[in-house]
Backbone as CSV, one residue per row, in Angstrom:
resi,resn,N_x,N_y,N_z,CA_x,CA_y,CA_z,C_x,C_y,C_z
1,MET,0.849,-1.120,-0.216,-0.045,0.023,-0.217,0.874,1.319,0.018
2,LYS,1.600,1.350,-1.123,2.708,2.289,-0.770,2.102,3.754,-0.981
3,HIS,1.162,3.878,-1.743,0.536,5.284,-1.637,-0.056,5.746,-0.558
4,ILE,-0.415,4.771,0.014,-1.146,5.406,1.547,0.042,5.686,2.326
5,GLU,1.033,5.240,2.600,2.220,5.749,3.258,2.629,7.128,2.564
6,LYS,2.801,7.027,1.067,3.382,8.236,0.538,2.549,9.418,0.703
7,SER,1.277,9.165,0.821,0.268,10.444,0.920,-0.296,10.647,1.996
8,PHE,0.208,10.108,3.119,-0.465,10.333,4.337,-1.909,10.571,4.643
9,VAL,-2.472,9.230,4.154,-3.736,9.305,3.862,-4.623,9.413,5.392
10,PHE,-4.067,9.264,6.538,-4.560,9.170,7.790,-4.781,10.595,8.273
11,THR,-3.951,11.517,7.776,-4.351,12.988,8.062,-5.403,13.247,7.178
12,LEU,-5.618,12.683,5.990,-6.883,13.201,5.471,-7.995,12.680,5.985
13,LEU,-8.215,11.289,6.352,-9.246,10.941,7.030,-9.608,11.704,8.332
14,LEU,-8.654,12.126,8.886,-9.011,12.953,10.286,-9.304,14.117,10.108
15,SER,-8.601,14.803,9.181,-8.901,16.363,8.892,-9.895,16.770,8.163
16,VAL,-10.958,15.947,7.389,-11.984,15.984,7.008,-12.993,16.467,7.810
17,LEU,-12.982,16.120,9.058,-13.578,16.702,10.157,-13.620,17.862,10.811
18,VAL,-12.355,18.623,10.357,-12.291,19.938,10.984,-13.597,20.903,10.731
19,CYS,-14.453,20.565,9.929,-15.555,21.285,9.862,-16.381,21.235,10.986
20,LEU,-16.152,20.329,11.777,-16.756,20.035,12.976,-16.796,21.181,14.285
21,SER,-15.335,21.612,14.059,-15.062,22.858,14.975,-15.715,24.009,14.766
22,ASN,-16.285,24.242,13.434,-16.987,25.530,13.246,-18.488,25.218,12.858
23,CYS,-19.080,24.263,13.363,-20.526,24.089,12.915,-21.358,24.273,14.300
24,ASN,-20.616,24.800,15.310,-21.668,25.197,16.297,-22.359,26.533,15.966
25,GLN,-23.679,26.474,15.480,-24.092,27.736,15.187,-25.323,27.842,16.142
26,GLY,-25.230,27.731,17.380,-26.563,28.039,18.218,-27.148,26.745,18.452
27,LYS,-26.840,25.322,18.115,-27.762,24.358,18.302,-27.356,24.043,19.838
28,SER,-28.405,23.539,20.764,-28.021,23.291,21.761,-27.878,22.003,22.275
29,LYS,-27.722,21.047,21.296,-27.408,19.549,21.909,-26.069,19.274,20.802
30,GLU,-25.223,18.871,21.845,-23.809,18.329,20.999,-24.088,17.405,19.995
31,ARG,-25.158,16.404,20.306,-25.167,15.314,19.390,-25.742,15.928,17.888
32,GLU,-26.553,16.939,17.891,-26.774,17.492,16.552,-25.917,18.133,16.014
33,GLU,-25.062,18.987,16.687,-23.940,19.710,16.160,-22.989,18.492,15.509
34,LEU,-22.690,17.518,16.008,-21.849,16.297,15.571,-22.513,15.844,14.173
35,GLU,-23.977,15.620,14.366,-24.187,15.019,13.068,-24.340,16.105,11.982
36,LYS,-24.479,17.096,12.184,-24.496,18.198,11.277,-23.223,18.244,10.541
37,GLY,-21.890,18.296,11.427,-20.701,18.281,11.041,-20.396,17.199,10.031
38,ILE,-20.781,15.935,10.275,-20.679,14.839,9.508,-21.368,14.914,8.345
39,ALA,-22.671,15.254,8.461,-23.425,15.528,7.323,-22.659,16.643,6.307
40,MET,-22.095,17.601,6.650,-21.585,18.569,5.894,-20.282,18.051,5.287
41,ALA,-19.590,17.108,6.166,-18.424,16.590,5.475,-18.476,15.411,4.510
42,ASN,-19.758,14.753,4.533,-20.380,13.658,3.712,-20.626,14.169,2.341
43,GLU,-20.985,15.598,2.410,-21.505,16.195,1.315,-20.224,16.120,0.082
44,GLU,-19.002,16.358,0.825,-17.780,16.304,-0.094,-17.453,15.012,-0.698
45,CYS,-18.276,13.792,-0.183,-17.609,12.561,-0.709,-18.493,12.364,-2.216
46,PRO,-18.339,11.192,-2.797,-16.711,10.748,-2.576,-15.469,11.692,-2.886
47,ILE,-14.399,11.324,-2.178,-13.398,12.309,-2.313,-11.990,11.425,-3.061
48,LYS,-12.088,11.978,-4.413,-10.633,11.061,-4.883,-9.336,11.577,-4.366
49,VAL,-8.510,10.849,-4.042,-7.200,11.120,-3.832,-6.244,10.463,-4.716
50,ASP,-5.529,11.213,-5.553,-4.765,10.782,-6.488,-3.437,9.762,-5.868
51,GLY,-3.654,8.505,-6.452,-2.617,7.581,-6.115,-3.198,6.784,-5.079
52,ILE,-4.244,6.983,-4.328,-4.671,6.068,-3.409,-6.086,5.421,-3.471
53,GLY,-7.221,6.154,-3.791,-8.340,5.785,-4.064,-9.462,6.823,-3.577
54,ILE,-10.335,6.341,-3.146,-11.840,7.201,-2.971,-12.337,6.939,-1.672
55,MET,-12.430,8.188,-0.766,-13.123,8.138,0.387,-14.558,8.073,0.042
56,GLU,-15.123,7.075,0.431,-16.596,6.923,0.130,-17.617,7.661,0.827
57,SER,-17.333,7.515,2.038,-18.267,8.130,3.215,-18.019,8.018,4.714
58,MET,-18.591,8.552,5.492,-18.434,8.684,6.812,-19.788,8.094,7.475
59,VAL,-19.919,7.371,8.404,-21.269,6.715,9.011,-20.917,6.858,10.474
60,LEU,-22.064,7.521,11.110,-21.966,7.830,12.520,-23.205,6.567,13.084
61,SER,-22.870,5.609,13.846,-23.701,4.571,14.396,-23.398,4.422,15.734
62,GLY,-24.464,5.063,16.784,-24.108,4.998,17.940,-23.134,6.263,18.297
63,ASN,-22.149,5.529,19.000,-20.788,6.458,19.211,-19.536,5.921,18.468
64,THR,-19.957,5.255,17.335,-18.805,5.043,16.740,-18.908,5.584,15.137
65,LEU,-17.695,6.330,14.876,-17.668,6.985,13.252,-16.786,6.170,12.817
66,THR,-17.451,5.814,11.381,-16.580,4.820,10.474,-16.344,5.317,9.051
67,TYR,-15.146,5.429,8.618,-14.762,6.112,7.347,-14.620,4.809,6.534
68,ASN,-15.183,4.906,5.378,-15.180,4.138,4.199,-14.243,4.278,3.126
69,PHE,-12.961,3.548,2.825,-12.232,3.994,1.966,-12.009,2.885,0.895
70,SER,-12.059,3.354,-0.492,-11.637,2.291,-1.413,-10.363,2.743,-1.856
71,LEU,-9.452,1.462,-1.897,-7.841,1.844,-2.092,-7.871,1.370,-3.871
72,ASP,-6.808,2.086,-4.284,-6.548,1.926,-5.839,-5.703,0.719,-5.842
73,GLU,-4.638,0.570,-4.796,-3.922,-0.629,-4.991,-4.045,-1.728,-3.751
74,GLU,-3.659,-2.948,-4.097,-3.690,-4.132,-2.976,-2.743,-3.595,-1.910
75,MET,-3.135,-4.150,-0.633,-2.317,-3.935,0.580,-1.033,-4.667,0.565
76,SER,0.182,-4.218,1.019,1.388,-4.983,1.021,1.114,-5.592,2.432
77,PRO,2.137,-6.663,2.731,2.105,-7.329,3.891,2.475,-6.574,5.131
78,THR,3.273,-5.527,5.058,3.659,-4.545,5.963,2.581,-3.879,6.347
79,ASP,1.520,-3.594,5.738,0.479,-2.924,6.107,-0.640,-3.684,6.889
80,ASN,-0.201,-4.119,7.988,-0.937,-4.600,9.126,-1.799,-3.669,9.784
81,GLU,-2.813,-4.274,10.701,-3.677,-3.585,10.983,-2.845,-2.700,12.417
82,ALA,-2.043,-3.305,13.039,-1.565,-2.655,14.157,-0.477,-1.432,13.689
83,ALA,0.220,-1.820,12.628,1.118,-0.492,12.083,0.133,0.467,11.719
84,MET,-0.920,0.145,11.033,-1.936,1.218,10.558,-2.517,2.056,11.698
85,HIS,-2.817,1.109,12.910,-3.215,2.018,13.892,-2.218,2.777,14.641
86,LYS,-1.022,2.286,14.762,0.123,3.410,15.271,0.259,4.494,14.385
87,ARG,0.230,4.321,13.011,0.451,5.569,12.460,-0.763,6.548,12.392
88,MET,-2.156,5.963,12.638,-3.165,6.766,12.409,-3.343,7.882,13.778
89,LEU,-2.928,7.211,14.877,-2.955,7.796,16.215,-1.686,8.577,15.968
90,ASN,-0.555,8.590,15.857,0.586,9.256,15.640,0.374,10.513,14.810
91,ASN,-0.286,10.469,13.608,-0.442,11.504,12.704,-1.532,12.398,13.300
92,ALA,-2.566,11.762,14.109,-3.779,12.590,14.832,-3.120,13.371,15.860
93,LEU,-2.131,12.883,16.627,-1.282,13.640,17.567,-0.752,14.687,17.120
94,ALA,0.038,14.448,15.945,1.042,15.470,15.414,0.179,16.626,14.970
95,ASN,-1.049,16.375,14.099,-1.549,17.366,13.111,-2.959,17.719,13.517
96,GLU,-3.774,16.596,14.215,-5.185,16.870,14.568,-5.714,16.607,15.724
97,ARG,-4.951,17.324,16.782,-5.269,17.211,18.057,-6.745,17.857,18.324
98,LYS,-7.034,18.840,17.634,-8.091,19.564,17.590,-9.297,18.679,17.423
99,SER,-9.315,17.792,16.450,-10.323,16.673,15.993,-10.373,15.659,17.057
100,LEU,-9.215,15.552,17.620,-9.287,14.140,18.807,-9.980,14.741,19.944
101,LEU,-9.732,16.066,20.132,-10.184,16.806,21.481,-11.881,16.893,21.300
102,MET,-12.295,16.952,19.902,-13.660,16.687,19.478,-14.369,15.438,19.803
103,PHE,-13.643,14.530,19.374,-13.899,13.009,19.524,-14.238,12.765,20.977
104,GLU,-12.949,13.276,21.655,-13.196,12.989,23.266,-14.283,13.415,23.947
105,LYS,-14.472,14.701,23.401,-15.746,15.419,24.015,-17.098,14.707,23.672
106,TYR,-17.138,14.411,22.619,-18.584,13.450,22.285,-18.495,11.973,22.460
107,GLY,-17.380,11.398,23.101,-17.288,10.034,23.131,-17.174,9.247,22.192
108,ILE,-16.698,9.892,20.991,-16.743,8.909,19.852,-15.401,7.803,19.565
109,SER,-15.708,6.928,19.136,-14.866,5.716,18.845,-14.583,5.973,17.298
110,LEU,-13.408,5.626,16.829,-13.294,5.704,15.451,-12.871,4.335,14.608
111,ARG,-13.432,4.158,13.598,-13.315,3.052,12.918,-13.026,3.236,11.318
112,TYR,-11.753,2.457,10.829,-11.479,2.625,9.288,-11.541,1.616,8.661
113,VAL,-12.334,1.457,7.624,-12.367,0.164,6.771,-11.805,0.573,5.261
114,PHE,-10.666,-0.202,5.088,-9.985,-0.016,3.906,-10.261,-1.168,2.973
115,THR,-10.697,-0.969,1.587,-11.153,-2.019,0.881,-10.345,-1.815,-0.286
116,SER,-9.434,-2.865,-0.581,-8.776,-3.137,-1.724,-9.464,-3.236,-3.014
117,PRO,-8.981,-3.471,-4.237,-9.379,-3.644,-5.486,-10.370,-5.157,-5.683
118,SER,-9.370,-6.023,-4.798,-9.794,-7.392,-4.879,-10.941,-7.763,-3.703
119,GLY,-11.180,-6.662,-3.032,-12.153,-6.850,-1.865,-11.503,-7.229,-0.699
120,LYS,-10.196,-7.276,-0.515,-9.766,-7.331,0.781,-9.947,-6.214,1.553
121,GLN,-10.240,-6.450,3.032,-10.415,-5.321,3.845,-9.502,-5.445,4.896
122,ALA,-8.954,-4.122,5.322,-8.349,-3.754,6.838,-8.949,-3.071,7.655
123,VAL,-9.457,-3.433,8.603,-10.360,-2.794,9.659,-9.615,-2.032,10.912
124,VAL,-9.588,-0.880,11.032,-8.623,-0.445,12.192,-9.738,0.266,13.251
125,ASN,-9.638,-0.102,14.516,-10.536,0.607,15.529,-9.746,1.301,16.456
126,ILE,-10.175,2.370,16.867,-9.590,3.280,17.777,-10.792,3.829,18.736
127,SER,-10.407,3.230,19.937,-11.689,3.323,20.946,-11.596,4.678,21.594
128,ASP,-12.712,5.145,22.310,-12.899,6.679,22.917,-11.795,6.847,23.825
129,LYS,-11.571,5.512,24.597,-10.532,5.315,25.806,-8.970,5.393,25.112
130,GLU,-8.726,4.804,24.054,-7.514,5.179,23.075,-7.244,6.692,22.930
131,ILE,-8.415,7.217,22.592,-8.187,8.728,22.254,-7.976,9.625,23.481
132,VAL,-8.551,9.118,24.421,-8.079,9.725,25.964,-6.619,9.495,26.214
133,ASP,-6.236,8.354,26.087,-5.142,7.796,26.353,-3.972,8.661,25.680
134,ALA,-4.154,8.939,24.344,-3.389,9.434,23.535,-3.121,10.971,23.715
135,LEU,-4.257,11.556,23.992,-4.252,12.892,24.439,-3.445,13.318,25.546
136,ASN,-3.726,12.129,26.749,-2.870,12.342,27.881,-1.762,11.884,28.069
137,SER,-1.119,11.094,26.964,0.237,10.688,26.960,1.138,11.549,26.962
138,ASN,2.365,11.581,27.303,3.521,12.277,27.155,4.130,12.515,25.674
139,VAL,3.431,11.935,24.843,4.009,12.122,23.274,3.649,13.326,22.860
140,SER,4.583,14.204,22.528,4.710,15.517,22.099,4.341,15.524,20.421
141,PRO,3.580,16.435,20.021,3.313,16.594,18.560,4.507,16.558,17.775
142,SER,5.635,17.224,18.314,7.162,16.923,17.710,7.477,15.445,17.640
143,ASP,7.266,14.718,18.515,7.660,13.191,18.616,6.922,12.302,17.776
144,ALA,5.330,12.866,17.763,4.610,11.972,16.969,4.721,12.026,15.529
145,ALA,5.062,13.639,15.110,5.297,14.009,13.750,6.763,13.196,13.146
146,ASP,7.592,13.166,14.069,8.988,12.514,13.904,8.758,11.167,13.613
147,ASP,7.932,10.314,14.331,7.804,9.061,13.912,6.920,8.691,12.720
148,ILE,6.019,9.637,12.515,5.516,9.741,11.068,6.476,9.658,9.903
149,LEU,7.294,10.849,10.001,8.241,10.736,9.046,9.339,9.503,8.882
150,GLN,9.538,9.225,10.132,10.531,8.029,9.899,9.947,6.814,9.331
151,SER,8.507,6.690,9.700,7.773,5.751,9.118,7.725,5.869,7.401
152,GLU,7.432,7.044,7.197,7.298,7.393,5.646,8.625,7.134,4.992
153,LEU,9.578,7.538,5.580,10.892,7.377,4.939,11.291,5.651,4.695
154,SER,11.017,4.971,5.719,11.193,3.692,5.794,10.648,2.918,4.472
155,SER,9.358,3.307,4.393,8.211,2.776,3.364,8.873,3.159,2.154
156,THR,8.928,4.361,1.740,9.184,4.937,0.441,10.657,4.584,-0.175
157,LYS,11.680,4.394,0.761,12.875,4.162,0.532,12.759,2.725,0.030
158,SER,11.954,2.005,0.312,12.016,0.428,-0.264,11.537,0.496,-1.763
159,GLN,10.657,1.522,-2.148,10.303,1.665,-3.521,11.178,2.424,-4.617
160,LEU,12.200,2.828,-3.894,13.314,3.340,-4.914,13.966,2.479,-5.748
161,PRO,14.722,3.067,-7.011,14.107,4.220,-7.566,12.878,4.558,-7.957
162,ILE,12.198,5.684,-7.790,11.095,6.109,-8.304,11.278,7.040,-9.627
163,ASP,10.704,6.387,-10.654,10.727,7.364,-11.936,9.668,8.499,-11.647
164,MET,10.230,9.818,-12.004,9.380,10.658,-11.861,8.824,11.456,-13.310
165,GLY,9.523,10.805,-14.329,9.134,11.258,-15.708,10.082,12.218,-15.981
166,ASN,10.216,12.889,-17.202,11.068,13.891,-17.997,12.555,13.607,-17.601
167,GLY,12.882,12.291,-17.591,14.490,12.001,-17.177,14.961,12.195,-15.806
168,MET,14.055,12.249,-14.858,14.192,12.467,-13.423,13.731,11.223,-12.719
169,THR,14.603,11.083,-11.783,14.256,9.564,-11.063,15.027,10.186,-9.477
170,ILE,14.037,9.883,-8.497,14.167,9.796,-7.006,15.056,8.632,-6.613
171,THR,16.297,8.760,-6.355,17.491,7.807,-6.183,17.635,7.667,-4.409
172,ASP,17.223,8.608,-3.873,17.534,8.316,-2.389,16.682,9.480,-1.398
173,ILE,16.145,9.088,-0.333,15.453,9.959,0.618,16.358,10.096,1.952
174,ILE,16.720,11.241,2.258,17.630,11.440,3.653,16.879,12.178,4.524
175,LEU,16.713,11.635,5.944,16.174,12.257,6.823,17.031,12.229,8.058
176,ASP,17.540,13.595,8.400,18.068,13.436,9.480,17.705,14.598,10.461
177,ASP,18.185,15.058,11.438,17.483,15.761,12.584,17.169,17.263,12.292
178,GLU,17.662,17.651,11.164,17.309,19.001,10.630,16.774,19.140,9.309
179,VAL,16.816,18.231,8.577,16.499,18.400,7.180,15.791,17.078,6.590
180,LEU,14.752,17.256,5.590,14.443,15.996,4.850,14.879,16.396,3.341
181,ILE,15.578,15.490,2.888,16.195,15.406,1.393,15.623,14.484,0.366
182,TYR,15.122,15.022,-0.742,15.034,14.182,-1.912,15.917,14.290,-2.858
183,VAL,16.693,13.218,-3.120,17.875,13.008,-4.037,17.271,12.724,-5.373
184,CYS,17.359,13.597,-6.442,16.707,13.365,-7.727,17.727,13.308,-8.716
185,THR,18.314,12.185,-9.391,18.936,12.149,-10.477,18.600,12.480,-11.615
186,ILE,19.005,13.506,-12.620,18.679,13.873,-13.712,19.535,13.196,-14.791
187,ASP,18.840,12.526,-15.993,19.473,11.762,-16.999,19.824,12.656,-18.153
188,GLU,21.364,13.040,-18.056,21.901,13.779,-18.755,22.064,13.603,-20.331
189,THR,21.757,12.309,-20.721,21.591,11.767,-22.052,20.375,12.334,-22.706
190,THR,19.430,12.817,-21.799,18.074,13.316,-22.379,17.948,14.803,-21.886
191,ASN,18.640,15.300,-20.959,18.472,16.641,-20.323,19.728,17.372,-20.112
192,ARG,19.779,18.666,-20.429,20.726,19.493,-20.331,20.899,19.725,-18.628
193,PHE,21.986,19.625,-18.272,21.900,19.916,-16.591,23.374,20.958,-16.258
194,SER,23.147,21.820,-16.038,24.252,22.824,-15.628,24.035,23.487,-14.339
195,THR,24.749,23.677,-13.127,24.287,24.204,-12.207,24.797,25.771,-12.677
196,ASP,25.523,26.153,-13.539,25.838,27.466,-13.701,24.403,28.219,-14.486
197,ASN,23.853,27.379,-15.092,22.594,28.037,-15.921,21.351,27.416,-15.283
198,PHE,21.163,26.952,-14.334,20.046,26.442,-13.622,19.402,27.667,-13.019
199,ASP,17.880,27.899,-13.230,17.527,29.111,-12.904,16.778,28.551,-11.320
200,ARG,17.493,28.667,-10.419,17.234,28.463,-8.827,15.929,29.249,-8.444
201,VAL,15.709,30.632,-8.665,14.665,31.173,-8.288,13.389,30.503,-8.941
202,GLN,13.597,30.075,-10.211,12.136,29.796,-10.572,12.086,28.245,-10.123
203,ALA,13.105,27.419,-9.920,12.811,26.302,-9.580,12.156,26.105,-8.230
204,LYS,12.755,27.049,-7.458,12.072,27.166,-6.067,10.505,27.797,-5.764
205,LEU,10.470,28.468,-6.879,9.036,29.116,-6.918,8.136,27.857,-7.452
206,ALA,8.527,26.994,-8.076,7.771,25.922,-8.753,7.622,24.862,-7.911
207,ILE,8.601,24.597,-7.106,8.205,23.548,-5.693,7.647,24.116,-4.962
208,LYS,7.399,25.447,-4.558,6.650,26.069,-3.680,5.181,26.045,-4.005
209,GLN,5.045,26.530,-5.267,3.695,26.271,-5.855,2.837,24.889,-5.924
210,ASP,3.876,23.831,-6.090,3.483,22.588,-6.020,3.166,22.224,-4.487
211,LEU,3.974,22.540,-3.740,3.369,22.167,-2.159,2.489,22.779,-1.807
212,GLY,1.969,23.947,-2.332,0.917,24.690,-1.839,-0.338,24.542,-2.407
213,THR,-0.268,23.409,-3.405,-1.590,22.892,-3.803,-2.570,22.285,-2.925
214,PRO,-3.857,22.208,-3.046,-4.818,21.565,-1.820,-4.682,20.226,-1.933
215,ASP,-3.857,19.507,-1.498,-3.472,18.160,-1.599,-3.356,17.597,-0.145
216,ALA,-3.986,16.672,0.361,-3.922,16.172,1.876,-2.500,15.785,1.917
217,SER,-1.812,14.935,1.229,-0.764,14.352,1.420,0.521,15.417,1.771
218,LYS,0.279,16.434,0.775,1.448,17.426,0.825,1.091,18.539,2.122
219,GLN,-0.202,18.754,2.379,-0.680,19.384,3.822,0.007,18.632,5.107
220,ALA,-0.100,17.465,4.929,0.395,16.476,6.227,2.112,16.504,6.328
221,LEU,2.654,16.694,5.019,4.047,16.530,4.766,4.504,17.946,5.437
222,LEU,3.971,19.167,5.146,4.450,20.333,5.549,4.081,20.586,7.142
223,LYS,3.063,20.043,7.616,2.671,20.104,9.094,3.790,19.310,9.934
224,ASN,4.207,18.044,9.406,5.068,17.333,9.988,6.584,17.970,9.930
225,LEU,7.031,18.433,8.809,8.174,19.116,8.949,8.240,20.227,9.823
226,ILE,7.200,21.167,9.640,7.115,22.346,10.768,7.250,21.757,12.218
227,ASN,6.488,20.812,12.440,6.358,20.266,13.763,7.944,19.908,14.348
228,THR,8.450,19.100,13.382,9.786,18.622,13.776,11.030,19.562,13.515
229,LYS,10.522,20.816,13.265,11.697,21.980,12.627,12.589,21.484,11.684
230,ARG,12.086,20.724,10.563,13.069,20.361,9.664,12.855,21.342,8.243
231,GLU,13.813,21.513,7.455,14.014,22.314,6.291,13.581,21.026,5.193
232,LEU,13.204,21.264,4.154,12.974,20.390,3.068,14.022,21.009,1.914
233,ILE,14.934,19.787,1.323,15.779,20.036,0.082,15.507,19.156,-0.990
234,TYR,15.480,19.739,-2.042,15.352,18.848,-3.435,16.740,19.203,-3.933
235,ARG,17.424,17.819,-4.045,18.839,17.738,-4.170,19.027,17.056,-5.740
236,TYR,19.363,17.847,-6.915,19.347,17.475,-8.173,20.869,16.966,-8.594
237,ILE,20.947,15.864,-9.097,22.480,15.569,-9.506,22.753,14.817,-11.031
238,GLY,23.283,15.342,-11.430,23.494,14.924,-13.088,24.191,13.681,-13.079
239,SER,23.690,12.924,-13.843,23.922,11.325,-14.166,25.271,11.181,-14.504
240,LYS,25.723,12.022,-15.295,27.053,12.009,-15.736,28.112,12.796,-15.219
241,SER,27.750,14.155,-15.235,28.588,15.015,-14.735,28.733,14.953,-13.221
242,GLY,27.881,14.435,-12.427,27.911,14.402,-11.001,27.649,15.967,-10.392
243,GLU,27.285,16.835,-11.330,27.014,18.121,-10.601,25.752,18.154,-9.706
244,LYS,26.089,18.805,-8.774,24.785,18.701,-7.530,24.342,20.284,-7.490
245,LEU,23.232,20.222,-7.162,22.530,21.622,-6.826,21.281,21.184,-5.759
246,ASP,21.086,21.899,-4.820,20.090,22.055,-3.655,19.213,23.094,-3.926
247,ILE,18.158,22.687,-3.943,17.017,23.943,-3.862,16.319,23.413,-2.418
248,VAL,16.567,24.705,-1.447,16.033,24.683,-0.176,14.839,25.412,0.236
249,ILE,13.863,24.441,0.749,12.647,25.242,1.075,12.688,25.186,2.786
250,ASN,13.119,26.401,3.303,13.133,26.478,4.468,12.019,26.497,5.428
251,LEU,12.216,26.445,6.819,11.232,26.479,7.750,10.167,27.708,7.287
252,ASN,10.872,29.129,7.396,10.084,30.163,6.805,9.179,30.010,5.552
253,ASP,9.708,29.311,4.734,8.909,28.825,3.494,7.862,28.160,3.655
254,LEU,8.127,27.043,4.451,7.145,26.022,4.874,5.885,26.630,5.541
255,ARG,6.184,27.670,6.538,5.267,28.330,7.272,4.571,29.286,6.405
256,GLU,5.247,29.925,5.448,4.419,30.604,4.467,3.578,29.990,3.823
257,ILE,3.900,28.813,3.114,2.821,27.900,2.571,1.706,27.520,3.229
258,THR,1.930,27.008,4.487,0.762,26.685,5.259,-0.156,27.740,5.487
259,LYS,0.589,28.926,5.832,-0.287,30.314,6.012,-1.255,30.467,4.823
260,GLN,-0.925,30.310,3.720,-1.511,30.708,2.164,-2.577,29.473,2.264
261,GLN,-2.306,28.348,2.639,-3.332,27.429,2.631,-4.350,27.350,3.543
262,GLY,-4.042,27.958,4.666,-4.783,28.302,5.651,-4.927,27.114,6.758
263,ILE,-3.779,26.417,6.907,-3.848,24.931,7.645,-2.768,25.318,8.689
């Protein structure tokens, strides 16, 4: 299930309900507020997520909120329910505490149903007690975000090299305490590459514009980088010349992008 890891689908599933925080418009009963918020979010379904699949619906039954998701690809053996459970909670702690606080307030348990093209399902349950325990734990948003990035790195590196088209291939991904680096090799048999003539300003602008698109995976990446105080670097290397060029998206850039996105 490489695209689920790559796209941080779990943040999408939780953040879809951010509208709940804005749905209190004089309703006297909390349950009515909750149901209204879910109805509002359901109006956006089905939601197509490139490279993953479709979020079909959200269903509130009793005190359990179920997310139904159809996947584009079959699940890999590493995508067991225990691992998925941990990733979802960590993502929620890192990026969606506001949502978790609402779920805690309403006594809501969460259930995620992922269905692959063959019909195979993975079901992940997060009880209301687990939500309370997670909120009361000593896991900081920074620690949770770091765990997510480490997990993402491990999964994505197993897929390398990744052909990005136009003669560019991601050959390595490096994560240290201060930076996340995507290493991209440029095929110089089909592309001219020179650090002297490379338009760094335009390249950085294009990257920032791409990161600023309304995509849940990119929003989650930005949040996790900011929470862990890491910069993002795109490192381009010529396949023949070995020339190297770094385009740095620093923390101020990342914060600027998230501010423009309103996240």
